[in-house]
N, C-alpha and C positions, 0 to 999 in steps of 0.2 A: 504493500500500500504506500502510495506516494503522498507525502504531506506537502501541500502547497506552501511556497515561501511567502511570508507576509510582505506586504508592500511597505517600502521605506517611505515614511512620511517626511516631507521637506519642512523642517521647522524654521528655516531661514530663507529669505528670498534671494540671497546671493549664492551662486555656485563658487567653488574654490577658484576657478579661473577668472571669474568676475572680480573677486576680492583681490586677486593678484594684479589684475589689470588696473583696478582703481588705485591700488597701492603704488604701482609703478608710475601712474599718471600723477599722483600726489607727490611722489618723490621728485619727478621731473619739474613740477610747477613750484613746489615749496622749497626745494633744496638746490637742484642742479641749475636751473635757469637763474635764480637770484645770485648764485655764486659765479656763474659763468659770464653773465651780461652786466654791463654798466647800467646806471639808472636810466639813461636815455633809451637804450634798447629794451630794458625791462618794462618801461612805460608803453612801448609798442606792443609787447606781448600782453600786457594788461588790457589794452584796447582790443586786441584780437580775441581775448577770452570773453569780452562782452558779446561778441558775435556768436560765440559758442553756445550761449543760452538759446539763441534763435535756432541754431542747428540741432540742439537737443530737443526742442519742441517739434521741429520738423521730423525728427526720427519717429516720435510718437504719432504725429499727425499724418505724415506722408508714408513713412516706412512701415508702420504697424497697422494704421487704420486705412491707408490707401487714399488719403485726402491730400491732394497736392494744392498747396496755397502759394500763390505768387505775390502775396501781399503782406508777408510777415513784417516787412519794414514799417507797416502801419502801426503794429503793436509795439515794435521796438521804439518807434518815434513817440507814441503816446506815453510810454513809461519814461522816456527821456525828457519829454516836455513837462510831465508832472514834477519830476525832480528839479528841472531847470526853473520852473515857476517858483518853487520854494526858495531855491538858492538866489534867484534874482530879487525876490522880495527882501531877503536878508541883506543883499548888497545895495538895496535902494532905500536905506534908512534916510530920514530927513537930514541927518548930518552929512551923509555921503552925497545927497542930491540937492543941497541947499542952493546951488547955482541955477537949478532949473526953475522954470516959471511955476511949476507945481511940484514942490518937494514931496518926497515920500512915495513916488510912483516910479516904475521903470523908465529909463531914459527914452526908449523908443515910443512909449506912450506920450511922453511930453513933446517929442518931435512931431507927433501926429495930432497935436492939439487936443489930447484927451486930458481932462482936468480932474478926474477922480478914478480910483481903482475900480475896474469892473467887478460885478458881484461874484462872478465865477472864479476870480483870482483870490478873493478874501479867505476861503478856507485853507489855501496853501500857505498861510502864515504859520500853520501848525505842522510840525515835522511828523507827528503821529498820523494826522490826516493824510499827509503827502505819502508816507510809507504805505498806508492802506490804499490810497488812490492808484499808486503805481501798479498794484496787483488787480484791484477791482475794476478800475475804469476800462482797461483793455479787455478784461473778461466780459464786462457788460456789453461792450461794443461787439466782441466776438459772438456773444450769445444772440444778440439781435440779428447779426448777419447769418449765423448758423441756423437759427430758428426759421428765418425767412427762406433759406435755401434748402436745408435738409428736410424740413417738414414737407416740402414740395418735391422731394427726391431729385433735387438738382445736384449733380455731382460730376466727377470726371473733368474733362477739359472745360466744360461750361463753368464749373465752380472756379477753376483756375483763372479763367478769363475775367470773371466777376471780381475776384480778389485783386487781380492786377488793375482793373478799372478803379477799385476803391483806393488803391495806392496813388493813382494819378489824381483822383478827386481830392483826396486829403492834402496832397501836395499843393494843388491849386488853391484850395481853401486857406491853407496856412499862409501862402504867399499873398493872397488877396486881402486877408485880414491883418495887414501890417501893424495897425495900431494896437492889436490885442496879442499878436503872436511874434512880433519882431520881423515879419515878412521873410524875404529870401535870405537875409542874414541870420535869422534865427534869434535865439536868446543867448547873448554873449556876456562876457565880463562877469563870470561867476567866480566869486572870490573865496567864500568861507562857508563852513557848515557849523552852526552853533558857535561862531567865533573862531573856529579852527581853520586856519589858512590852508586851503586844499591846493594851492598853486606851488608849494614848495616840493623839493625832491623827496624829503622824508614823508610828507603827506601822501604823495603819489605812490611811494613804496608800500605804505600801510594800506592804502586803498587797493593796491594790487593783491595783497594777501587776503583782504576782505573779499575781493572778487573771487579769488581761488576758493575760499571757504564756502561761499554761496554756490559756486559752480559744483563743487563736490557734493554739497547737500542736495542740489537739484539732480545730480547724477543718481544719487541713492533713491530719490523719489521716482525717477524714470525707471530704474531697475525694479522698484516695488510695483509700479503699475504694470510693467512688462511681465512679471512673474505671477501676478494676481489673476483671478478669474476674469477681471476686466481686460487684461492684456490678451488673454486667449480669445475672448470674444472679439476684440479689435482685429486680431489676425484672421479669425474666421470670417468676420465681416468684410475684410479686404479681399479675401479669396472667393468666398461664396456668399455674397450679401443676401441673396434671395433665400438661401437655406436658413440663415440666421433669422431672417424676418419670419419665415414660415415656422420656425421653432418657437415663436412666441415672444421674441425680444423686440423691443422698440429700437430699431437701428438708428433712427434719427437722433434719439436722446444720447446714445453713445457717441455719435459723431459730434454733436454739439458739445458734449463734455470734453472730449479730447481736443477739439478745436479751441475751446476756452482755456484749457490747460496749456496748450502750446502758446496761446496769446499771452498768458501771464508770465510764462518763462521768458518769452521774448521781451516783455516789458521790464523784467528785472535786469536783463542785459542792457536795455536802453537807459535805465536809471544809473547803472554802474558806469556806462559810457559817459554820461553827462558829468558824473562826479570826477572821473579820471581825466577826461579831455578838457572839461571846463566850458562846454557850450553844447547846444543842440540846434540843428537847423533842418529845414525840409529836405536837404540833400540826402538825408539818411532815411527818408520816409518813402521815397518814390519807387518807380518800377525797377530802375537799374539796381539799387541796393537790394531790393527784394529778390531779384533773380540771382544776384551774387550769393545771397544767403542760401538759396537752394543749391547752388553749385558747391558751396562748402560741404553741405550734407551729402551730395552725390559723390564728391571726391572721397570723402571719408568712408562712406557706406551708409546708405539710408536705412539699413537694417541693423546697424551697430551703434550703440550709444557712445562708446568710447571712440569708435572710428570717426564719428562726426566731429568730436573734439579735435582729434589729430588732423582731420581734413581742414577744419577751420584754421588751425595754426599753420598748416602747410600752404594753403592758398594765399593767406594774408602775408606770410613771409615771402612767398614768390612775388606777390603784388608789390610789396615794399622794395624788394631787390630789383625787380624789373623797372619800377618807377624811378629808382635812383640812377640806374645805369642806362636803361633804354625806355624812357617814358612813352615813346610813341608806339612801342611794340606790345605793351601790356594787354591791350584789348584783344590783339591777335593771339597772344599766349593764353588768355582766359578762354577764348573760343576754342582753341586747339585742345585745351585741357578738358573742356566739356565734351568735345567730340570723342576724345580718347576714353572718357568715362563711359560714354554710351556704347562705343564700338568694341573697346578692348577689355576693360574691366568694369562691367556694369554694376557690380556690387561694391565698387570703390576699393580703397586701401584695405578695409576689413575683409573684403572678399578675397583679395590676394593673400592676406595673412591666413585665412581659414583654409585656402586651397593649397598653399605651397609651404608655409612656414609652420603653422600649428601642428600638422601631422608629424613633423620631424621632432617636435618638442614633447609630444606625449599628451595625455588627457588633461594634465594639470594646466596646460596653456590652451586648451580648447581643441586639441587633436582627438582623433578617434581612439578609444581605449583599446589596449592590447588584449585580445581574447586568448584564453588558455584553451588548449586542446582538451576535449572531453575524454575522460579515462575510458578505456575499452570496457564494454559490458558483455557479460556472458549471455544475457538474454536479449532477444531482438526488441527493438523499440515498439512500444504499444501503438496500435493504430487508433485513429479517431481524433477527436478535437484536441487541440494543444492544451496541455495542463497549465494551470496558473503559474506554476514555477517556471515553466519554459517560456511563457509569454513575457515574464519579467525580464 
């Protein structure tokens, strides 16, 4: 009589190879790069990592749920503008703006003959409200868009085009409302956070480590979603949406949720970008930056959480290097990189790792486990259905 082997319950949402991958990434970001790079280059890496939040959201939204959004720059910009509004109000105290005709308001409002602070700027005097708004405002906007689209079963290329149009619309709106948003120049001259000067090298280094800490926390959240029942439903929904719907699940609700989650992750990156770079403008909201963010994810691997982070770092490093040496060739290089991803390695860097590197390193690094040969048996194998022990 054969006793079936009990199923091994997964008590933790991270596999050993996932924990090793996160530990190696943390070692690279927290130890290797700060020791190897000077402050100027480290600030560039900090800026790159703010885009990694967007790539992380796209892995969940596009890679696992199959929802391609070409307007993630919208949410990146909303988070950035929420933080910029708070920082600008702190920099626009009556003492700092006493030479204006209306002291106590941002300089671009004074230039546009606005004599009082608009009502929707007032709550951003509070840092607590600003922190909440960075996450909630983009999520609400994503909910409105997702509810309008997914409840009507709009998806695929049509949804991608709509999100691209939203990025263009928001860019035009920001530029057109110059008196309230700073126009094409954006919100600039951001100096301090609670009296702490964020323009110094030491402050930017601290903000870099804060950004890394937030990114690692968001990576853990993404792994939790991936390993949960929700993650399995998202993958099933991506592959066979009708089957999931016929099984009794409300597909549109799952799509709305993951779209809102990706929006909030992108907004966190936008807020950290504003803190580290010191300004926010509509040039980070439009169609071009949104498509670049998709390329980051595609290069790293849209099915890999860590791969998207490395893809973001790689593409932005290449962009900086090309822009410094051959500024007129960068767009051609970006286009060639995207073509290479589509034709040569469609699963990105993570796909190359899984196909060629991980099998040589063994199961601890994501390779296939080595199987032991079964001992010879004196009796022939039983016929019929597979026993539970064999199925495991």
